[in-house]
N, C-alpha and C positions, 0 to 999 in steps of 0.2 A: 540653814535650810533643812538639814536633816531632822532637827527637832521639830521644826514647823511641820514637816511631812509626817512625822510620827503622830502629830496632833490632828492633822486634817486630811492627808491624802488618802487614807484608807477607811474613810467613814462608811463606805458601802460594805466593804469586807467586814468591818467591825459590826455593822448591824446584822449581817448574816451570821457572824460568829456568836453574837449575843443571842440570836434566835436559836441556834443549834448547839452552842458550846456546852450547855448544861446536860445535854442528852447522854444517858448511859449507852453503852454499846448495844444493850438489849433494845432500848427504845429506838435507837438509830436504825437497827436492822429489822425491826418489826415489820412483818409482811402485811401489806394492805390488800384485803380481799374486797375489791370494788371494781366498777366498770369505768371505762373511758367515756367522755362525753359523746353524745350522738353525733355521727358525722366525722368522727376522728379519722385521720388519714393514716392508713397502714401501708408502709412502703418497703421496698428493697431496692438495691442499686447495683450499678456497674460503672466502670470508668473505661473510656474508649480504648486506650493503649493496653489495658489489662486483659481485654476480652476480644476485641474485634478481629485481630489478625489482618489478612489482606493488606499487608503493609505497603505494597506498591501497586495494588489493583485500582482500577477505575481512575487512574491519573493522580492518586494520592501522592503528596510530597513526603519527603523524609522528615521525621520528627527527631527531637533531641533524645527521646527514649529509643528510637530505632538505632540511632548512632551509638548510644550507650551499650545496647545489646550487641551490636556488631563489633564494637571495640573490645568485647569479651569482659565487660565490667560487671555483669550480673552473675549470680550463683551458677557455677558449673558451665559458664559460657552460654547460658540459655538466652533466647531472644523472644521478642513478642511478634515474630514474623507471622505465625499462624495463631498463637494464643488459643482461645476457645473457638476460633473460626466463626465468631458471631456475625461477621460480615456476610456469611452465607447461610446463617441459621436464624433469621428473623422469626420464622414461624415456630421453630423449636423453642426459642426463648419465650415467645408469647404464650406457648402452651405451658411451659414451666410456671410462668407468672399466674396463669389462670388456676393452675393446680394449687398454688400457694394461697390463693384468695386475697392477695393484696389489691388495694384499689388505686395504688400509685406506684409508678416505676421511675426512678431517677437514673438517668444515664448522661454521659457527656458526649459532646460533638468533638471530633478531632479536627481542629482548625485546618491542618494540612490536607484533610480529606476534601474539604470544600474549597479552600484556597491553597493549592499546593505550595506556593511560595510565601504564603501568609498575606499576600496583598490582593486587593479587590480585583485587579485586572486578570488574575489567573484562575478564575472560577472553574471548578470541575462539576459538570452537571451530573455525572455518574455518582460522585460522592454525595451530592445533595439528594439524589434519588434514593440512595440507601437509607438516609435518615427519614425521608418521606415514607418509605416502606415500613420502617420500624414504628414511626409515630402512628401511621394508619392501622397497623396490626394491634397496637396497644388500644387505640380508641375502639376498634372493632371488638376487642376483648373486654371492654368496659373498664379499662385501666387508664388513669390520668397520667400523661407523660410530664415529667419534670426534667428540664434540660439544664445541664451545666455547660457554660460556654468554654471554660478553661479548667481542665483537670490535669495540668502539668505537661501536656505533650505539645510544646511549642514547635512550630515549623522550624526545621534546622536553618532554612534560608534567613529567617529573622534572627536566629541566634548568631549567625555569621556577622550580623551588624551590631552585635552587642546584646541582643535579647532584651530582657526586662530592664537592663541598665541604660538602654538608649532611649532618649525622649521620643524618637519617631514611632515607637511601638504603640504609643497612646492612640495616635490616629489610625494605625493599622488595626488595633483591637476594636476601635469604634466602627470602622468599616465592616469588620467581620461580624460584630454584634448586629449591626444594621441589616446585613444580608440575612442572618439567621432569623431575626424578628420578622422581616418581610416575607421570607420563604416559609417559615414553619409556624409563625405566631397566630395564624388562623386556628390552629389546633393545639398549640402549646400555650398554656396559661400561667405557668410558673417557671421562672428562669433564675438560676444561680449564675452570676457573672463569673465567679471563681469558686473553687472548692479548696479549702486548706491552703490559702496563699502564704501563710506563715511557713509552711513546709518548703515552698518554692524559695523564699528568701533565705531561710535557715539552712536547708540542706543543698539547695541548688547554687546559692551564691555566698553562703557563709562557711559551712564546713566542707562543701564540695562533694558530699557523699552521693548526691543525686546529680543528674545532668542539669545544667551544662558543666558541672564540676568545678565551679569557680570557688576558690578558697580565699575569700576576702570579706571577713565579717566587719572590717572597719568601715569600708565605703560601699561595696557592691550590694551587700544584703539590704542596707538601708535605702539605697537607690532603687533596688528592685521593688521594695514595698511602696516607695514613693510613686513609682510609675504604675504599679498595679492599682493603687488607690485612685489615681487620676483616670486610668482606663476604666475602672469600675464606674466611676462617676459619669464619664462620657457615655458609656453604654446605657446607664440609667436615664440620662437626659435624652438620648436618642429615642428610647422607648416612650418616655414621658411626652416628648414633643410630637413624635410622628405616629405612634402606634397605640398608645393607651386608650384613647377615645374609641377607636375602632375595634381593638382586640380585647380590651378589658382584662388584661392579665396583671401579674405581679412580677417585679424584678427585685431580687435581693442578693445576698452573698452568703456563702457557707464558710464560716470561720471555725478553725479547730482550736480547742482549748482544753487543757487539763484543768482539774480543780487543784488549788493550792491550799493545803491545810497548814496552819502554823504548827511547827514542831513542838513548841512549848506554848500552849494556849494562854498561859498567864503572862507571857512575855510580850510587851508592846513592840519590841524590836522584831520578834518573829512574826507578829501580825503584820507589821509594816513590810517585812521581807516577803511574806506570802502575797501581799498586795502588789509588790513590785513584780513578782513572778507573773501574776495575772495581767498587769499593765503591759509588760514587755512581750507577752504572748498574744492575748486577746485584745488588750487596749490599743496596741500598736495599729490595729486595723479598725476595731469597733469604735474607738473614740472619735476618729475623724468622721466616720460614716454616720454614726448614730447620735453623736453629741454636738460637736462644734466645728467640724471640718479641719481640726488640727490634732497633732499628737497629744497624748496625755501629759499633763503637767509633770507627773512623776518621771516619765521617760525623759522629758526635756531637762528636768532638774538633775537627774542622774548623769546624763551625758555632759552637761555643763560642769558639774563637780569633777567628773573624770578629766575633763580638759584642763582644769586647774591643777589637779593632782598629778597629771601625766603630761607635762608640757612637751616632752620629747617623744612620746609614743602614745598619742591619743587612741583609745580603744574603740571609738565610735565617732562617725561624722554623720549627723542627722541633717538631711536636706530640709529646707524651709519652704513652706507653702506661702504664696503671696495672698493678700486678703481676698483677691478675686478667686483664687484656687480654693481657698477655705470655704468660701460661699458656694462654690460649684460642687464641692464634695459633701458638705453638710447635709445630712438627712436624705441620702440617696439610696434608700432601701425600703421596700414595702414589707419586709419581714427580716428577721435575723435567723439565719441558718446556723446550726451548731453541729460540728463534728466532735464527738467526745468519746474517749476510750479508756481514760485512766486518771489517776490522781497522784499528787506528790506531797510529802511532808517537807516543809520549807523552814530553814532557819537563817538568821542574819549572819553574814560572813563577809569580811572585807575582800572584794574581788580584785583589788589592786588595779593594775593597768592591762589586765587580760581582756582581749576582745570577746564578744559573745555574751549571751544573756546572763550567765552566772557572774561573769566578771563585771559587766556593766551594771547589773542589777544588785550586786553585793548580797548574794544569797547562795545557799547550797540546797540542793533538792535530794530527797531520799525516798525510798519505799519502805513500807512497814513489812517486816519479815512474815507477818501473818497473811498478807495479801497473796491470793493465788496468782501464780505466774502463768504466762502463755508462751507461745512460740516466739513472740516478739520480746526483745530485751527491754522495750519501753512500755509495753502494755501489761499492767498488773490490775487485777480486778478489785475495784473499790467502789461498788455501785452507789453508796451513799454520797459520794462526791458529786454525782450528777444532780441530785436534788439541791445540794448547796450551791452548785454553779448556776443552776436555773434561777434560784432565788437572787443570786448576786447579779446575774445579767438583767433580770427584771428590774432591780432597783438602780443599778449603775447605768444602764443604757436605754431602758424603755420606760423610765419614770415619766417623762413628759412626751416622748416620742412613742406613742402607743401602737406598736406593730407586734404581730404574733411571733412566737418562736417556733421554728420547724427544726426538729432534730433530723439533720440531713445525713448523719453517719454515726453508727455505733456498732461495734462488732469486735471480734478477736480472731487471731490466726491460730491454727493448730499446726504442729509439725506434720510434714507428709510422712505417713507411716502406714503399716499394714491395716490397722483398724480405722479405716477412713470414714465409715458411715455412722459409727456409734459415737457421735460427738457430744457426749454428755456435758463436757466442760463448757461448750458453746451454749447449750441449752440452759445451763445454770446461769451463765453470764447474762444471756438475754433476759431470762426470767427476772433476775434481780435488777438489772439496769432499767428494763421497761417498768418494773414496779416502782422504782424511784421517780421516774417521770410521772407516773400516776399520782404518787404522793404530792409532787410539786403542783399538779393540777388540782387535785381534790382537797388536799389539806392546806396548801399555801396560796391557792388562787393564781398560780402562774399560767399565763396564756400560751400553752403548748398545743399545737394543732396537728402535728405529724410526728411519727416515729419511723425512722428509716434504718432497717437492719442491713449492715454491710457484710456480705454482698450476696447477690443472687447465686453466683457460682464461683468456684475457685478460678484464679486467673494469674497473670504474670505480675507478681508483687515487686516490681522494680528490682532493686539490688538483690532481693531474696529469690528472684526468679519464681520457679514453681515449687520451691521448698516450703513456703508458708501458704497455708490454705485458709482463706477467709470465707469460703462459700457455704451457703445453705445447701447447695448441690455440689457433689463431687464431680470433677471433670477428669476423665482418663486421657492424659496428655501423651500416653504411649500409643493410643489408637488414633489413626488418621481422621476418623470420623468425629473425634472429640465427644463421645457420648457423655451425657450428664445423668447422675443418679441422685435422688433425694437422700440427704442425710437425716438422721433422727430429728435434727433441729427444724426441718421442714414441717414435720408432723406437729411438733410443739407450736410453731409459729402460726400455722394455718388454723389450729384449734383456738389459739388465743385470739386471732383475728375474728373467727366466727363468733366467739363469745364477747368480743369487744372488751376484753379485759380478763380479770381473774375471778370474778364473783360466781359466774355460772358453774365453773368447775367444782367449786366448793359445795354449791347447792346440790349439784348432781351427785357428788360423793356421798353426802349425807342421805340423799334419797335412795342411794343404791347400796347401802351397807350390806344388804342381804346378798347382793351379787358378788360372786367370787371372781368372775372373769372381768377384766378391764380391757378396753380396746387399746390398740397400739398408740393412738394419739394421747390418751390419758397417761399411759406409761411414760411416754416421752416427756410429758409435762411435769411428771413427778420425780424423774430420775435425779438422784443426788449424785454428786461426784466430789472430786477433790476440790472443786471450785468453791 
């Protein structure tokens, strides 16, 4: 089976590798001075538990992230109780968005704010009114709302029943989605059912680093993915059957994935290992939804082989979809959302009977020492990986199922330190990642229609609390009013949006060679840094 897989399983990765493998570093990193297509969507984002605060206001129920903070599991015992206080600052946040010139804002609804117990019978009108107010403020500002139904903050009441590992959650999520579509769908035309569900399965139910803190990569993480896939499909079908005709919107999913580059490009084993990396991260979710309703052959083969190798300690138990379920899940997305932050160099390595992606996937992942680091131990800047990943997604998942790609999340954290506003490393990161998306569109013909910079403002970054800062705007968490201040990256991004790309700036520069003074925005765009 392994040799068969070497021959056939990574045909799409192979085609991407053949396209880009011969590039010199200079060719790979060449900056493209060009514009994005007319009507391109420029976005920024936030996530409910990271910014809202108001953790018990308006009848909101407790979430697993509330419990996590109150159990003292985040950095320095920090909690999301008040966070950025966005629950009380709708107009302030809309004002920041207008200043940024984005035409799209992606935010998530806290399930427990509208259904405190997670179930339909416990609806909170006050919670729904908060989202009404936010959506209306966006529309009044000429900004398109994009809504994520689930960004990790499960109602604690549902977790008490087993959360994503219990089959009853599928019906609960379907009811929640149905309510959101009926209540907000007259104004919201783009929905992500989930954002980065891989992180939920991996960190919530595999390693246990995130709430609910389940450390069970053998069974629970695969079960969580299984139920999230079924929940996603049910939500899509509810929209398709009840709301699409009247509301005319789109429902998709935002999947996170790194790019996996073969450690040794001339080694078929490393190319196959890089493909396994992608199949176990992206393919675990994308293959069922965008291809055939089932898990990728590579994933199933690996787990079968491990079962034979490890009769007394199987490292993974993959649930099975019935033929009806496969049919129900297949092609249930109107777009593919991508959250992408970093890349890895991957080589083949016997994982033995160890649970988790590297063990089951028989690979090891590394970072190149030349890649710029960030505050996060997993985000290293390798912008060219985005272009390759977009090409891979286009051929692997959207070959026959022609739906657009939306980049639903890209950004990097800085350490919280004295020099908070001069975020040159973020500006450089954004500049190069956005440029690689432009190359995929202009040079490779990939259908990318939106770019979302994460995030609008600093927030509660889960386990890292307020020590990692993802925001374009600085938030002062020492001040009860939670004032926001634009960082240098705001000026860079707003200028890039105004020009719809990188061409205009170059033209302006050549036209203004006599001028010695440059305005602040151009300076922000040109700053170089250690990135």
